All heavy atoms as TSV, in Angstrom:
chain	resi	resn	atom	element	x	y	z
A	1	MET	N	N	-102.419	-104.662	-65.305
A	1	MET	CA	C	-101.008	-104.313	-65.366
A	1	MET	C	C	-100.873	-102.838	-65.704
A	1	MET	O	O	-101.585	-102.316	-66.544
A	1	MET	CB	C	-100.336	-105.183	-66.427
A	1	MET	CG	C	-98.855	-105.016	-66.513
A	1	MET	SD	S	-98.101	-105.683	-65.021
A	1	MET	CE	C	-96.423	-105.317	-65.314
A	2	ALA	N	N	-99.980	-102.186	-65.037
A	2	ALA	CA	C	-99.776	-100.754	-65.256
A	2	ALA	C	C	-99.151	-100.516	-66.621
A	2	ALA	O	O	-98.391	-101.328	-67.128
A	2	ALA	CB	C	-98.881	-100.200	-64.161
A	3	ASP	N	N	-99.466	-99.376	-67.202
A	3	ASP	CA	C	-98.878	-99.081	-68.502
A	3	ASP	C	C	-97.451	-98.550	-68.342
A	3	ASP	O	O	-97.013	-98.187	-67.257
A	3	ASP	CB	C	-99.757	-98.130	-69.309
A	3	ASP	CG	C	-99.828	-96.735	-68.706
A	3	ASP	OD1	O	-99.289	-96.509	-67.617
A	3	ASP	OD2	O	-100.424	-95.861	-69.357
A	4	ALA	N	N	-96.730	-98.522	-69.441
A	4	ALA	CA	C	-95.308	-98.173	-69.418
A	4	ALA	C	C	-95.073	-96.745	-68.936
A	4	ALA	O	O	-94.119	-96.487	-68.192
A	4	ALA	CB	C	-94.708	-98.375	-70.800
A	5	CYS	N	N	-95.910	-95.810	-69.336
A	5	CYS	CA	C	-95.732	-94.407	-68.911
A	5	CYS	C	C	-95.886	-94.278	-67.395
A	5	CYS	O	O	-95.118	-93.563	-66.756
A	5	CYS	CB	C	-96.721	-93.498	-69.623
A	5	CYS	SG	S	-96.391	-93.296	-71.371
A	6	PHE	N	N	-96.864	-94.960	-66.835
A	6	PHE	CA	C	-97.068	-94.912	-65.386
A	6	PHE	C	C	-95.853	-95.491	-64.658
A	6	PHE	O	O	-95.360	-94.912	-63.694
A	6	PHE	CB	C	-98.338	-95.675	-64.991
A	6	PHE	CG	C	-98.540	-95.746	-63.506
A	6	PHE	CD1	C	-98.958	-94.633	-62.795
A	6	PHE	CD2	C	-98.289	-96.926	-62.815
A	6	PHE	CE1	C	-99.129	-94.696	-61.423
A	6	PHE	CE2	C	-98.459	-96.992	-61.436
A	6	PHE	CZ	C	-98.890	-95.873	-60.744
A	7	LEU	N	N	-95.358	-96.636	-65.135
A	7	LEU	CA	C	-94.191	-97.251	-64.497
A	7	LEU	C	C	-92.953	-96.365	-64.613
A	7	LEU	O	O	-92.183	-96.236	-63.663
A	7	LEU	CB	C	-93.903	-98.620	-65.105
A	7	LEU	CG	C	-94.849	-99.734	-64.684
A	7	LEU	CD1	C	-94.559	-100.996	-65.480
A	7	LEU	CD2	C	-94.736	-100.008	-63.202
A	8	HIS	N	N	-92.779	-95.733	-65.759
A	8	HIS	CA	C	-91.643	-94.834	-65.951
A	8	HIS	C	C	-91.724	-93.657	-64.984
A	8	HIS	O	O	-90.749	-93.315	-64.306
A	8	HIS	CB	C	-91.611	-94.350	-67.407
A	8	HIS	CG	C	-90.464	-93.456	-67.698
A	8	HIS	ND1	N	-90.584	-92.086	-67.713
A	8	HIS	CD2	C	-89.169	-93.746	-67.978
A	8	HIS	CE1	C	-89.402	-91.560	-67.996
A	8	HIS	NE2	N	-88.529	-92.543	-68.155
A	9	ASP	N	N	-92.883	-93.019	-64.913
A	9	ASP	CA	C	-93.066	-91.885	-64.001
A	9	ASP	C	C	-92.877	-92.309	-62.545
A	9	ASP	O	O	-92.289	-91.575	-61.746
A	9	ASP	CB	C	-94.448	-91.257	-64.187
A	9	ASP	CG	C	-94.602	-90.589	-65.548
A	9	ASP	OD1	O	-93.566	-90.308	-66.198
A	9	ASP	OD2	O	-95.753	-90.370	-65.956
A	10	LEU	N	N	-93.360	-93.483	-62.211
A	10	LEU	CA	C	-93.221	-94.003	-60.851
A	10	LEU	C	C	-91.752	-94.254	-60.517
A	10	LEU	O	O	-91.276	-93.888	-59.436
A	10	LEU	CB	C	-94.030	-95.289	-60.710
A	10	LEU	CG	C	-94.102	-95.914	-59.327
A	10	LEU	CD1	C	-94.737	-94.948	-58.340
A	10	LEU	CD2	C	-94.886	-97.210	-59.394
A	11	ALA	N	N	-91.028	-94.839	-61.444
A	11	ALA	CA	C	-89.602	-95.105	-61.220
A	11	ALA	C	C	-88.823	-93.805	-61.046
A	11	ALA	O	O	-87.944	-93.710	-60.183
A	11	ALA	CB	C	-89.028	-95.920	-62.374
A	12	ILE	N	N	-89.133	-92.801	-61.839
A	12	ILE	CA	C	-88.459	-91.509	-61.698
A	12	ILE	C	C	-88.709	-90.937	-60.308
A	12	ILE	O	O	-87.807	-90.417	-59.658
A	12	ILE	CB	C	-88.914	-90.532	-62.796
A	12	ILE	CG1	C	-88.341	-90.974	-64.136
A	12	ILE	CG2	C	-88.494	-89.103	-62.475
A	12	ILE	CD1	C	-88.844	-90.182	-65.315
A	13	LYS	N	N	-89.947	-91.054	-59.837
A	13	LYS	CA	C	-90.302	-90.540	-58.503
A	13	LYS	C	C	-89.541	-91.278	-57.399
A	13	LYS	O	O	-89.171	-90.682	-56.390
A	13	LYS	CB	C	-91.811	-90.683	-58.279
A	13	LYS	CG	C	-92.297	-90.149	-56.947
A	13	LYS	CD	C	-93.745	-90.477	-56.727
A	13	LYS	CE	C	-93.792	-91.819	-56.064
A	13	LYS	NZ	N	-94.948	-92.226	-55.401
A	14	CYS	N	N	-89.282	-92.562	-57.601
A	14	CYS	CA	C	-88.665	-93.406	-56.573
A	14	CYS	C	C	-87.151	-93.557	-56.731
A	14	CYS	O	O	-86.525	-94.274	-55.951
A	14	CYS	CB	C	-89.302	-94.794	-56.601
A	14	CYS	SG	S	-91.053	-94.808	-56.223
A	15	LYS	N	N	-86.555	-92.915	-57.726
A	15	LYS	CA	C	-85.134	-93.091	-58.035
A	15	LYS	C	C	-84.258	-92.809	-56.817
A	15	LYS	O	O	-84.514	-91.877	-56.062
A	15	LYS	CB	C	-84.749	-92.151	-59.177
A	15	LYS	CG	C	-83.347	-92.347	-59.695
A	15	LYS	CD	C	-83.072	-91.453	-60.877
A	15	LYS	CE	C	-82.584	-90.132	-60.369
A	15	LYS	NZ	N	-82.024	-89.279	-61.394
A	16	PRO	N	N	-83.205	-93.605	-56.626
A	16	PRO	CA	C	-82.291	-93.369	-55.499
A	16	PRO	C	C	-81.663	-91.977	-55.576
A	16	PRO	O	O	-81.471	-91.431	-56.668
A	16	PRO	CB	C	-81.213	-94.448	-55.683
A	16	PRO	CG	C	-81.844	-95.494	-56.524
A	16	PRO	CD	C	-82.828	-94.785	-57.400
A	17	THR	N	N	-81.326	-91.447	-54.426
A	17	THR	CA	C	-80.731	-90.108	-54.372
A	17	THR	C	C	-79.208	-90.145	-54.454
A	17	THR	O	O	-78.577	-89.112	-54.453
A	17	THR	CB	C	-81.141	-89.388	-53.078
A	17	THR	OG1	O	-80.747	-90.200	-51.966
A	17	THR	CG2	C	-82.626	-89.133	-53.047
A	18	ALA	N	N	-78.624	-91.339	-54.554
A	18	ALA	CA	C	-77.170	-91.465	-54.647
A	18	ALA	C	C	-76.673	-90.737	-55.890
A	18	ALA	O	O	-77.331	-90.728	-56.929
A	18	ALA	CB	C	-76.770	-92.938	-54.709
A	19	THR	N	N	-75.517	-90.127	-55.760
A	19	THR	CA	C	-74.952	-89.401	-56.889
A	19	THR	C	C	-74.292	-90.372	-57.863
A	19	THR	O	O	-73.844	-91.449	-57.484
A	19	THR	CB	C	-73.917	-88.367	-56.423
A	19	THR	OG1	O	-72.895	-89.040	-55.689
A	19	THR	CG2	C	-74.559	-87.306	-55.559
A	20	ALA	N	N	-74.255	-89.968	-59.097
A	20	ALA	CA	C	-73.643	-90.791	-60.138
A	20	ALA	C	C	-73.048	-89.864	-61.193
A	20	ALA	O	O	-73.433	-88.701	-61.306
A	20	ALA	CB	C	-74.679	-91.716	-60.757
A	21	LYS	N	N	-72.142	-90.401	-61.972
A	21	LYS	CA	C	-71.544	-89.634	-63.062
A	21	LYS	C	C	-72.605	-89.313	-64.106
A	21	LYS	O	O	-73.633	-89.990	-64.193
A	21	LYS	CB	C	-70.423	-90.438	-63.720
A	21	LYS	CG	C	-69.254	-90.715	-62.828
A	21	LYS	CD	C	-68.229	-91.536	-63.588
A	21	LYS	CE	C	-67.084	-91.940	-62.684
A	21	LYS	NZ	N	-66.120	-92.792	-63.388
A	22	SER	N	N	-72.315	-88.321	-64.928
A	22	SER	CA	C	-73.275	-87.935	-65.966
A	22	SER	C	C	-73.447	-89.030	-67.019
A	22	SER	O	O	-74.437	-89.045	-67.744
A	22	SER	CB	C	-72.829	-86.636	-66.637
A	22	SER	OG	O	-71.554	-86.811	-67.228
A	23	THR	N	N	-72.491	-89.959	-67.108
A	23	THR	CA	C	-72.603	-91.068	-68.070
A	23	THR	C	C	-73.238	-92.308	-67.458
A	23	THR	O	O	-73.256	-93.363	-68.071
A	23	THR	CB	C	-71.204	-91.435	-68.618
A	23	THR	OG1	O	-70.355	-91.774	-67.522
A	23	THR	CG2	C	-70.609	-90.302	-69.421
A	24	THR	N	N	-73.760	-92.172	-66.247
A	24	THR	CA	C	-74.384	-93.295	-65.555
A	24	THR	C	C	-75.898	-93.124	-65.565
A	24	THR	O	O	-76.412	-92.031	-65.366
A	24	THR	CB	C	-73.882	-93.380	-64.099
A	24	THR	OG1	O	-72.472	-93.534	-64.122
A	24	THR	CG2	C	-74.515	-94.536	-63.365
A	25	ILE	N	N	-76.602	-94.223	-65.818
A	25	ILE	CA	C	-78.059	-94.196	-65.733
A	25	ILE	C	C	-78.515	-95.241	-64.717
A	25	ILE	O	O	-77.797	-96.191	-64.429
A	25	ILE	CB	C	-78.724	-94.469	-67.100
A	25	ILE	CG1	C	-78.334	-95.854	-67.633
A	25	ILE	CG2	C	-78.393	-93.385	-68.102
A	25	ILE	CD1	C	-79.103	-96.275	-68.861
A	26	TRP	N	N	-79.691	-95.018	-64.159
A	26	TRP	CA	C	-80.308	-95.978	-63.242
A	26	TRP	C	C	-81.315	-96.803	-64.020
A	26	TRP	O	O	-82.147	-96.262	-64.744
A	26	TRP	CB	C	-81.029	-95.257	-62.110
A	26	TRP	CG	C	-80.142	-94.624	-61.101
A	26	TRP	CD1	C	-79.810	-93.298	-61.023
A	26	TRP	CD2	C	-79.479	-95.260	-60.005
A	26	TRP	NE1	N	-78.986	-93.084	-59.954
A	26	TRP	CE2	C	-78.763	-94.272	-59.306
A	26	TRP	CE3	C	-79.421	-96.568	-59.560
A	26	TRP	CZ2	C	-78.010	-94.550	-58.182
A	26	TRP	CZ3	C	-78.660	-96.857	-58.438
A	26	TRP	CH2	C	-77.970	-95.851	-57.754
A	27	VAL	N	N	-81.276	-98.105	-63.856
A	27	VAL	CA	C	-82.271	-99.003	-64.451
A	27	VAL	C	C	-83.104	-99.560	-63.301
A	27	VAL	O	O	-82.552	-100.097	-62.334
A	27	VAL	CB	C	-81.589	-100.148	-65.240
A	27	VAL	CG1	C	-82.631	-101.123	-65.756
A	27	VAL	CG2	C	-80.739	-99.584	-66.366
A	28	ALA	N	N	-84.411	-99.411	-63.404
A	28	ALA	CA	C	-85.322	-99.863	-62.347
A	28	ALA	C	C	-86.061	-101.114	-62.787
A	28	ALA	O	O	-86.587	-101.178	-63.899
A	28	ALA	CB	C	-86.326	-98.765	-62.022
A	29	ILE	N	N	-86.098	-102.106	-61.906
A	29	ILE	CA	C	-86.860	-103.331	-62.146
A	29	ILE	C	C	-87.819	-103.492	-60.967
A	29	ILE	O	O	-87.384	-103.598	-59.823
A	29	ILE	CB	C	-85.931	-104.552	-62.257
A	29	ILE	CG1	C	-84.922	-104.347	-63.385
A	29	ILE	CG2	C	-86.756	-105.823	-62.437
A	29	ILE	CD1	C	-83.838	-105.377	-63.442
A	30	LEU	N	N	-89.109	-103.482	-61.266
A	30	LEU	CA	C	-90.109	-103.625	-60.212
A	30	LEU	C	C	-90.053	-105.041	-59.662
A	30	LEU	O	O	-90.071	-106.017	-60.419
A	30	LEU	CB	C	-91.506	-103.321	-60.759
A	30	LEU	CG	C	-92.639	-103.313	-59.741
A	30	LEU	CD1	C	-92.453	-102.187	-58.724
A	30	LEU	CD2	C	-93.969	-103.175	-60.450
A	31	ARG	N	N	-89.963	-105.161	-58.363
A	31	ARG	CA	C	-89.892	-106.488	-57.742
A	31	ARG	C	C	-91.189	-107.255	-58.006
A	31	ARG	O	O	-92.269	-106.688	-58.038
A	31	ARG	CB	C	-89.628	-106.351	-56.252
A	31	ARG	CG	C	-88.274	-105.714	-55.973
A	31	ARG	CD	C	-87.961	-105.691	-54.490
A	31	ARG	NE	N	-86.715	-104.997	-54.240
A	31	ARG	CZ	C	-85.503	-105.548	-54.353
A	31	ARG	NH1	N	-85.380	-106.800	-54.696
A	31	ARG	NH2	N	-84.417	-104.832	-54.115
A	32	ILE	N	N	-91.056	-108.555	-58.211
A	32	ILE	CA	C	-92.190	-109.387	-58.633
A	32	ILE	C	C	-93.314	-109.424	-57.596
A	32	ILE	O	O	-94.482	-109.571	-57.939
A	32	ILE	CB	C	-91.712	-110.819	-58.989
A	32	ILE	CG1	C	-92.779	-111.536	-59.787
A	32	ILE	CG2	C	-91.317	-111.590	-57.746
A	32	ILE	CD1	C	-92.295	-112.774	-60.489
A	33	ASP	N	N	-92.965	-109.239	-56.332
A	33	ASP	CA	C	-93.993	-109.301	-55.289
A	33	ASP	C	C	-94.631	-107.943	-55.014
A	33	ASP	O	O	-95.439	-107.816	-54.099
A	33	ASP	CB	C	-93.395	-109.874	-54.000
A	33	ASP	CG	C	-92.245	-109.046	-53.467
A	33	ASP	OD1	O	-91.567	-108.364	-54.275
A	33	ASP	OD2	O	-92.006	-109.062	-52.248
A	34	LYS	N	N	-94.329	-106.939	-55.831
A	34	LYS	CA	C	-94.870	-105.589	-55.631
A	34	LYS	C	C	-95.864	-105.240	-56.715
A	34	LYS	O	O	-95.752	-105.670	-57.857
A	34	LYS	CB	C	-93.740	-104.548	-55.639
A	34	LYS	CG	C	-92.707	-104.762	-54.555
A	34	LYS	CD	C	-93.321	-104.584	-53.182
A	34	LYS	CE	C	-92.274	-104.789	-52.100
A	34	LYS	NZ	N	-92.789	-104.615	-50.779
A	35	VAL	N	N	-96.847	-104.444	-56.335
A	35	VAL	CA	C	-97.824	-103.919	-57.275
A	35	VAL	C	C	-97.535	-102.428	-57.428
A	35	VAL	O	O	-97.437	-101.715	-56.426
A	35	VAL	CB	C	-99.262	-104.130	-56.747
A	35	VAL	CG1	C	-100.274	-103.488	-57.671
A	35	VAL	CG2	C	-99.542	-105.610	-56.555
A	36	PRO	N	N	-97.368	-101.943	-58.652
A	36	PRO	CA	C	-97.073	-100.519	-58.818
A	36	PRO	C	C	-98.242	-99.657	-58.352
A	36	PRO	O	O	-99.397	-99.930	-58.682
A	36	PRO	CB	C	-96.839	-100.365	-60.316
A	36	PRO	CG	C	-97.385	-101.581	-60.957
A	36	PRO	CD	C	-97.431	-102.648	-59.914
A	37	SER	N	N	-97.930	-98.661	-57.554
A	37	SER	CA	C	-98.956	-97.743	-57.074
A	37	SER	C	C	-98.291	-96.415	-56.738
A	37	SER	O	O	-97.065	-96.312	-56.677
A	37	SER	CB	C	-99.651	-98.301	-55.832
A	37	SER	OG	O	-98.782	-98.257	-54.725
A	38	GLU	N	N	-99.107	-95.411	-56.518
A	38	GLU	CA	C	-98.586	-94.084	-56.158
A	38	GLU	C	C	-97.815	-94.125	-54.841
A	38	GLU	O	O	-96.989	-93.276	-54.589
A	38	GLU	CB	C	-99.732	-93.073	-56.066
A	38	GLU	CG	C	-100.354	-92.728	-57.396
A	38	GLU	CD	C	-99.398	-92.047	-58.353
A	38	GLU	OE1	O	-98.478	-91.341	-57.906
A	38	GLU	OE2	O	-99.566	-92.230	-59.569
A	39	GLU	N	N	-98.055	-95.136	-54.012
A	39	GLU	CA	C	-97.369	-95.253	-52.728
A	39	GLU	C	C	-96.069	-96.054	-52.831
A	39	GLU	O	O	-95.433	-96.342	-51.826
A	39	GLU	CB	C	-98.287	-95.903	-51.680
A	39	GLU	CG	C	-99.465	-95.041	-51.258
A	39	GLU	CD	C	-100.608	-95.096	-52.259
A	39	GLU	OE1	O	-100.829	-96.151	-52.873
A	39	GLU	OE2	O	-101.259	-94.057	-52.443
A	40	SER	N	N	-95.662	-96.426	-54.033
A	40	SER	CA	C	-94.426	-97.200	-54.206
A	40	SER	C	C	-93.224	-96.394	-53.711
A	40	SER	O	O	-93.225	-95.170	-53.740
A	40	SER	CB	C	-94.224	-97.558	-55.674
A	40	SER	OG	O	-95.207	-98.462	-56.100
A	41	THR	N	N	-92.219	-97.121	-53.252
A	41	THR	CA	C	-91.013	-96.488	-52.731
A	41	THR	C	C	-89.782	-97.040	-53.450
A	41	THR	O	O	-89.875	-97.990	-54.231
A	41	THR	CB	C	-90.854	-96.739	-51.220
A	41	THR	OG1	O	-90.656	-98.137	-51.014
A	41	THR	CG2	C	-92.056	-96.252	-50.434
A	42	GLU	N	N	-88.645	-96.470	-53.146
A	42	GLU	CA	C	-87.385	-96.915	-53.739
A	42	GLU	C	C	-87.154	-98.404	-53.510
A	42	GLU	O	O	-86.643	-99.110	-54.378
A	42	GLU	CB	C	-86.234	-96.106	-53.124
A	42	GLU	CG	C	-84.871	-96.449	-53.629
A	42	GLU	CD	C	-83.779	-95.626	-52.971
A	42	GLU	OE1	O	-84.042	-94.490	-52.534
A	42	GLU	OE2	O	-82.658	-96.143	-52.884
A	43	GLU	N	N	-87.561	-98.921	-52.367
A	43	GLU	CA	C	-87.350	-100.326	-52.017
A	43	GLU	C	C	-88.217	-101.287	-52.832
A	43	GLU	O	O	-87.979	-102.487	-52.825
A	43	GLU	CB	C	-87.592	-100.549	-50.520
A	43	GLU	CG	C	-86.560	-99.888	-49.629
A	43	GLU	CD	C	-86.750	-98.377	-49.491
A	43	GLU	OE1	O	-87.895	-97.879	-49.646
A	43	GLU	OE2	O	-85.744	-97.692	-49.264
A	44	ASP	N	N	-89.221	-100.771	-53.533
A	44	ASP	CA	C	-90.071	-101.623	-54.358
A	44	ASP	C	C	-89.401	-102.004	-55.680
A	44	ASP	O	O	-89.898	-102.858	-56.409
A	44	ASP	CB	C	-91.401	-100.932	-54.657
A	44	ASP	CG	C	-92.244	-100.766	-53.405
A	44	ASP	OD1	O	-92.053	-101.545	-52.450
A	44	ASP	OD2	O	-93.085	-99.843	-53.378
A	45	PHE	N	N	-88.276	-101.365	-55.973
A	45	PHE	CA	C	-87.557	-101.608	-57.216
A	45	PHE	C	C	-86.177	-102.168	-56.931
A	45	PHE	O	O	-85.577	-101.889	-55.896
A	45	PHE	CB	C	-87.373	-100.289	-57.994
A	45	PHE	CG	C	-88.649	-99.689	-58.496
A	45	PHE	CD1	C	-89.382	-98.816	-57.711
A	45	PHE	CD2	C	-89.113	-99.986	-59.764
A	45	PHE	CE1	C	-90.558	-98.247	-58.176
A	45	PHE	CE2	C	-90.292	-99.425	-60.234
A	45	PHE	CZ	C	-91.012	-98.554	-59.441
A	46	LEU	N	N	-85.676	-102.939	-57.872
A	46	LEU	CA	C	-84.267	-103.320	-57.884
A	46	LEU	C	C	-83.595	-102.264	-58.747
A	46	LEU	O	O	-84.000	-102.041	-59.897
A	46	LEU	CB	C	-84.082	-104.707	-58.493
A	46	LEU	CG	C	-82.645	-105.116	-58.786
A	46	LEU	CD1	C	-81.830	-105.226	-57.500
A	46	LEU	CD2	C	-82.608	-106.421	-59.556
A	47	TRP	N	N	-82.584	-101.576	-58.202
A	47	TRP	CA	C	-81.909	-100.496	-58.917
A	47	TRP	C	C	-80.530	-100.947	-59.354
A	47	TRP	O	O	-79.755	-101.457	-58.559
A	47	TRP	CB	C	-81.800	-99.262	-58.026
A	47	TRP	CG	C	-83.136	-98.653	-57.768
A	47	TRP	CD1	C	-83.938	-98.866	-56.689
A	47	TRP	CD2	C	-83.854	-97.785	-58.633
A	47	TRP	NE1	N	-85.109	-98.173	-56.827
A	47	TRP	CE2	C	-85.080	-97.494	-58.016
A	47	TRP	CE3	C	-83.582	-97.220	-59.873
A	47	TRP	CZ2	C	-86.037	-96.658	-58.596
A	47	TRP	CZ3	C	-84.532	-96.384	-60.446
A	47	TRP	CH2	C	-85.738	-96.112	-59.808
A	48	ILE	N	N	-80.244	-100.747	-60.636
A	48	ILE	CA	C	-78.951	-101.124	-61.199
A	48	ILE	C	C	-78.355	-99.892	-61.870
A	48	ILE	O	O	-79.020	-99.235	-62.680
A	48	ILE	CB	C	-79.115	-102.256	-62.233
A	48	ILE	CG1	C	-79.793	-103.457	-61.580
A	48	ILE	CG2	C	-77.775	-102.626	-62.845
A	48	ILE	CD1	C	-80.225	-104.517	-62.567
A	49	LYS	N	N	-77.112	-99.585	-61.512
A	49	LYS	CA	C	-76.408	-98.487	-62.173
A	49	LYS	C	C	-75.716	-99.040	-63.418
A	49	LYS	O	O	-75.020	-100.038	-63.349
A	49	LYS	CB	C	-75.369	-97.874	-61.239
A	49	LYS	CG	C	-75.986	-96.985	-60.185
A	49	LYS	CD	C	-75.101	-96.511	-59.084
A	49	LYS	CE	C	-73.833	-95.882	-59.328
A	49	LYS	NZ	N	-73.179	-95.303	-58.163
A	50	CYS	N	N	-75.948	-98.385	-64.553
A	50	CYS	CA	C	-75.348	-98.815	-65.810
A	50	CYS	C	C	-74.610	-97.645	-66.446
A	50	CYS	O	O	-75.015	-96.493	-66.307
A	50	CYS	CB	C	-76.418	-99.286	-66.783
A	50	CYS	SG	S	-77.271	-100.772	-66.266
A	51	HIS	N	N	-73.578	-97.964	-67.172
A	51	HIS	CA	C	-72.849	-96.957	-67.926
A	51	HIS	C	C	-73.636	-96.710	-69.209
A	51	HIS	O	O	-73.792	-97.607	-70.027
A	51	HIS	CB	C	-71.431	-97.447	-68.235
A	51	HIS	CG	C	-70.541	-96.365	-68.700
A	51	HIS	ND1	N	-70.543	-95.931	-69.991
A	51	HIS	CD2	C	-69.632	-95.618	-68.036
A	51	HIS	CE1	C	-69.656	-94.961	-70.128
A	51	HIS	NE2	N	-69.092	-94.758	-68.949
A	52	SER	N	N	-74.148	-95.511	-69.383
A	52	SER	CA	C	-75.060	-95.241	-70.494
A	52	SER	C	C	-74.404	-95.410	-71.855
A	52	SER	O	O	-75.045	-95.858	-72.794
A	52	SER	CB	C	-75.646	-93.836	-70.368
A	52	SER	OG	O	-74.622	-92.872	-70.423
A	53	VAL	N	N	-73.148	-95.085	-72.003
A	53	VAL	CA	C	-72.489	-95.222	-73.296
A	53	VAL	C	C	-72.453	-96.684	-73.709
A	53	VAL	O	O	-72.805	-97.035	-74.831
A	53	VAL	CB	C	-71.070	-94.618	-73.263
A	53	VAL	CG1	C	-70.346	-94.882	-74.551
A	53	VAL	CG2	C	-71.148	-93.119	-72.984
A	54	SER	N	N	-72.088	-97.570	-72.802
A	54	SER	CA	C	-72.047	-98.998	-73.116
A	54	SER	C	C	-73.434	-99.524	-73.452
A	54	SER	O	O	-73.603	-100.297	-74.379
A	54	SER	CB	C	-71.481	-99.792	-71.935
A	54	SER	OG	O	-70.157	-99.424	-71.699
A	55	LEU	N	N	-74.430	-99.090	-72.698
A	55	LEU	CA	C	-75.795	-99.541	-72.927
A	55	LEU	C	C	-76.260	-99.140	-74.319
A	55	LEU	O	O	-76.799	-99.946	-75.061
A	55	LEU	CB	C	-76.729	-98.970	-71.861
A	55	LEU	CG	C	-78.186	-99.376	-71.929
A	55	LEU	CD1	C	-78.330	-100.865	-71.639
A	55	LEU	CD2	C	-79.003	-98.586	-70.938
A	56	TRP	N	N	-76.029	-97.892	-74.715
A	56	TRP	CA	C	-76.473	-97.424	-76.021
A	56	TRP	C	C	-75.647	-98.059	-77.138
A	56	TRP	O	O	-76.184	-98.383	-78.189
A	56	TRP	CB	C	-76.425	-95.906	-76.106
A	56	TRP	CG	C	-77.397	-95.271	-75.177
A	56	TRP	CD1	C	-77.119	-94.398	-74.173
A	56	TRP	CD2	C	-78.810	-95.474	-75.107
A	56	TRP	NE1	N	-78.266	-94.054	-73.495
A	56	TRP	CE2	C	-79.306	-94.700	-74.049
A	56	TRP	CE3	C	-79.697	-96.242	-75.842
A	56	TRP	CZ2	C	-80.656	-94.669	-73.718
A	56	TRP	CZ3	C	-81.043	-96.210	-75.506
A	56	TRP	CH2	C	-81.508	-95.433	-74.456
A	57	GLN	N	N	-74.371	-98.245	-76.934
A	57	GLN	CA	C	-73.561	-98.895	-77.961
A	57	GLN	C	C	-74.061	-100.312	-78.195
A	57	GLN	O	O	-74.176	-100.752	-79.330
A	57	GLN	CB	C	-72.081	-98.915	-77.557
A	57	GLN	CG	C	-71.417	-97.570	-77.667
A	57	GLN	CD	C	-69.992	-97.592	-77.109
A	57	GLN	OE1	O	-69.628	-98.495	-76.378
A	57	GLN	NE2	N	-69.225	-96.583	-77.462
A	58	GLN	N	N	-74.388	-101.031	-77.150
A	58	GLN	CA	C	-74.906	-102.394	-77.279
A	58	GLN	C	C	-76.241	-102.378	-78.014
A	58	GLN	O	O	-76.490	-103.200	-78.874
A	58	GLN	CB	C	-75.058	-103.056	-75.914
A	58	GLN	CG	C	-75.538	-104.491	-75.995
A	58	GLN	CD	C	-74.591	-105.407	-76.738
A	58	GLN	OE1	O	-73.384	-105.335	-76.556
A	58	GLN	NE2	N	-75.132	-106.257	-77.586
A	59	SER	N	N	-77.106	-101.420	-77.688
A	59	SER	CA	C	-78.412	-101.314	-78.353
A	59	SER	C	C	-78.234	-101.066	-79.842
A	59	SER	O	O	-78.910	-101.655	-80.665
A	59	SER	CB	C	-79.239	-100.184	-77.741
A	59	SER	OG	O	-79.547	-100.486	-76.416
A	60	ASP	N	N	-77.301	-100.176	-80.191
A	60	ASP	CA	C	-77.044	-99.904	-81.598
A	60	ASP	C	C	-76.576	-101.167	-82.312
A	60	ASP	O	O	-77.002	-101.454	-83.429
A	60	ASP	CB	C	-75.979	-98.809	-81.759
A	60	ASP	CG	C	-76.533	-97.435	-81.394
A	60	ASP	OD1	O	-77.764	-97.289	-81.330
A	60	ASP	OD2	O	-75.712	-96.521	-81.175
A	61	MET	N	N	-75.707	-101.935	-81.677
A	61	MET	CA	C	-75.219	-103.157	-82.288
A	61	MET	C	C	-76.342	-104.178	-82.463
A	61	MET	O	O	-76.408	-104.878	-83.459
A	61	MET	CB	C	-74.077	-103.768	-81.464
A	61	MET	CG	C	-72.812	-102.940	-81.521
A	61	MET	SD	S	-71.346	-103.673	-80.774
A	61	MET	CE	C	-71.917	-104.469	-79.315
A	62	ASP	N	N	-77.260	-104.230	-81.477
A	62	ASP	CA	C	-78.383	-105.167	-81.568
A	62	ASP	C	C	-79.297	-104.836	-82.746
A	62	ASP	O	O	-79.791	-105.729	-83.419
A	62	ASP	CB	C	-79.200	-105.153	-80.278
A	62	ASP	CG	C	-78.455	-105.770	-79.107
A	62	ASP	OD1	O	-77.444	-106.464	-79.348
A	62	ASP	OD2	O	-78.876	-105.551	-77.959
A	63	PHE	N	N	-79.528	-103.542	-82.984
A	63	PHE	CA	C	-80.460	-103.134	-84.037
A	63	PHE	C	C	-79.833	-103.152	-85.427
A	63	PHE	O	O	-80.531	-103.261	-86.413
A	63	PHE	CB	C	-81.039	-101.752	-83.748
A	63	PHE	CG	C	-82.040	-101.767	-82.628
A	63	PHE	CD1	C	-81.775	-101.124	-81.424
A	63	PHE	CD2	C	-83.241	-102.444	-82.761
A	63	PHE	CE1	C	-82.687	-101.155	-80.391
A	63	PHE	CE2	C	-84.173	-102.472	-81.731
A	63	PHE	CZ	C	-83.890	-101.825	-80.550
A	64	THR	N	N	-78.522	-103.035	-85.508
A	64	THR	CA	C	-77.876	-103.007	-86.817
A	64	THR	C	C	-77.422	-104.397	-87.272
A	64	THR	O	O	-77.020	-104.564	-88.412
A	64	THR	CB	C	-76.667	-102.055	-86.826
A	64	THR	OG1	O	-75.734	-102.471	-85.823
A	64	THR	CG2	C	-77.112	-100.628	-86.597
A	65	ALA	N	N	-77.481	-105.372	-86.384
A	65	ALA	CA	C	-77.025	-106.725	-86.745
A	65	ALA	C	C	-78.073	-107.455	-87.551
A	65	ALA	O	O	-79.200	-107.190	-87.587
A	65	ALA	CB	C	-76.698	-107.514	-85.488
């Protein structure tokens, strides 16, 4: 299994080129039938646009509860 740093770097390389607001982040989920490699493409990931403020607020609530 690939380590987290490799997957993060790979996802950054494959990130969609669609524009988004500065408060929007892309969340990448590697498809179960794919093996991470240097040849991975955008289509190897499921891409979800999330509002970063909501995501971080939820994380803060999870850790402080």
